[in-house]
C-alpha positions, 0 to 999 in steps of 0.5 A: 499499500502506498504511504506517501506523505507530506514531503511526497505530496509536496515534492511530487507536485508537477511530476516530470515538469521542471518545478519552476514550470509548474505554475505555467503548466497549470495556466496551460492545462486550465485553458483547455477547460470550459471554465476557462474559456476553452472548448471540446474541440481543443481538448480532443485535439490536443488530448495528449498534451492535456492529460500529460499535464493534468497526471504530471500535476495531480499524481502526488495529490492523488496519491496522497489522498486516495493511495495507490489505486485512483478510481471509485468503488460501489461499497457495502455498509461497514466495508472501507473505501479501500476494501471497496476498491480492492473487491471493485478490482477483484470483480472485474478480474472475475468477469474476466475469467482470469487464469495463471499465466494469462497476459493481461493488458491495463489501459491507462494504468496510472501508478498500477495499484490495480494492476498489481491487486489484479496480478496477485488476485488472478496470478497473471502477467499484467501490462500497464499502458500508460503515457504518462513518464512520471506516473510509469517511474512511479509505478516501477518502484512500486512493482519492486516494492510489491515484488511483481516486476518480474512479472508486471511491466509497464509500456509508455504509449498512447493508447489510441496508438498501441505499440502491439501486435495483433491478437497479442493479449488474452484479456484487457481492462480499463478502470476509470481510464478510457474516459480520457481518449477523445474518441471512443470508438478509435480507442476500443477498435485499438483494444480490439486489435490487440486482443486475442480472438474469443477473448474479453475486454472490461471497463469501468467507464465515466459516463453521463446517465440519461438523467443528464440534460445537455440544455440544463445549465446546472447540468453543464457546470457539473460536467465541466467541473468534472472535465476540468478536474479530472483531465477529460476532453469530455464526458460520453453517455453510457449509450454512446460507450455501447455503441462505440464498443459495437462499432468497434466489433466487440459483442456486449456480454454484460453492461451495468451501472455499478452505482445503482445498487451500491448500499453506500453511495460511490461519492460519499467519501467526497462529501465535505459533511461525511467523516472517516479515520480510514479515509481522513484526508478526502474528508472536508476536514482532511481536505482543508487540512491539505489546503492549509498545507499546501498553501504553506509548503508553497509559501516557504518554496517547499512545493512549487508555485501552482500547487494551491492551483492544482489543488484548487481545481481538484476541489472543484473536480470533487465538487462536480462528481459529488453533485454529479453522483447526487443527482444521478446525472453521472456515473463512475462505474459504468461496468461493461463486459464485451468479447471479440468475436472467434472470427471476424464473420461472427 
């Protein structure tokens, strides 16, 4: 388990960006988004730069507050967030029916929290695909600490143009990652290409639900907050995701919004009125302490200038996610299991 502390947070802000360039990177990143006058076209055409800047800026915040697995999860009563996250990862592995020794691809793997958990749970070899050098370097170190560095690795590449041969992997999964793709069909088509015939692709997607009204100003603002706080070019609907899968050639085996049956709302950890000792850093009090800590660290020049700006748009993200979840116009866990036919004619 990651044990990122205050120094890790301060020294990690900006990732591989030169520390004296962090503020400039924040300003450039913000300009991509609606809340700062940006537009969807620029976010899609420049998605590689936008997403890389985002993860360079926020990874140390994510690890400090969330741990190694940067995703949400449905939770049972009495279950901690970290326990729910592990169960969420195990569910995906079980749906893929992973077998020991199989070669699996994690598309958009972050620093590899799910990769390590799924590899140990299923005894598989998992390759993490990521286009952010800082996250890969962090993931390799954590793989070594966890003792999976001989069976799991990372490849730096764009998931819209994967450097793998056709029909290479026994299974592919993505956890809240392909939402960064500028074009769902193009991304899913690449996944289809590298997956062996007859094998499966499973994912948790961030989506707007059927309750989302694109003409509603409040809904538009919530969507914009989620986009800027999470490095997204756009947020697709669940129907758009399904259609893109079918166009890519997949057969849909299962699809479900996992948020609907969760006894504890997936967004509860973002509620400033919710208190949890096990996940204190993301509670309202924890966020207030972090906000003041970052302000102090930037003032004494331990954290780079611009760190407070990063903290601010992450808080915007939390507000947007919380309201989107409460109003049921957004889900962070639209799950699908899709199969590549044995032959192209099927």
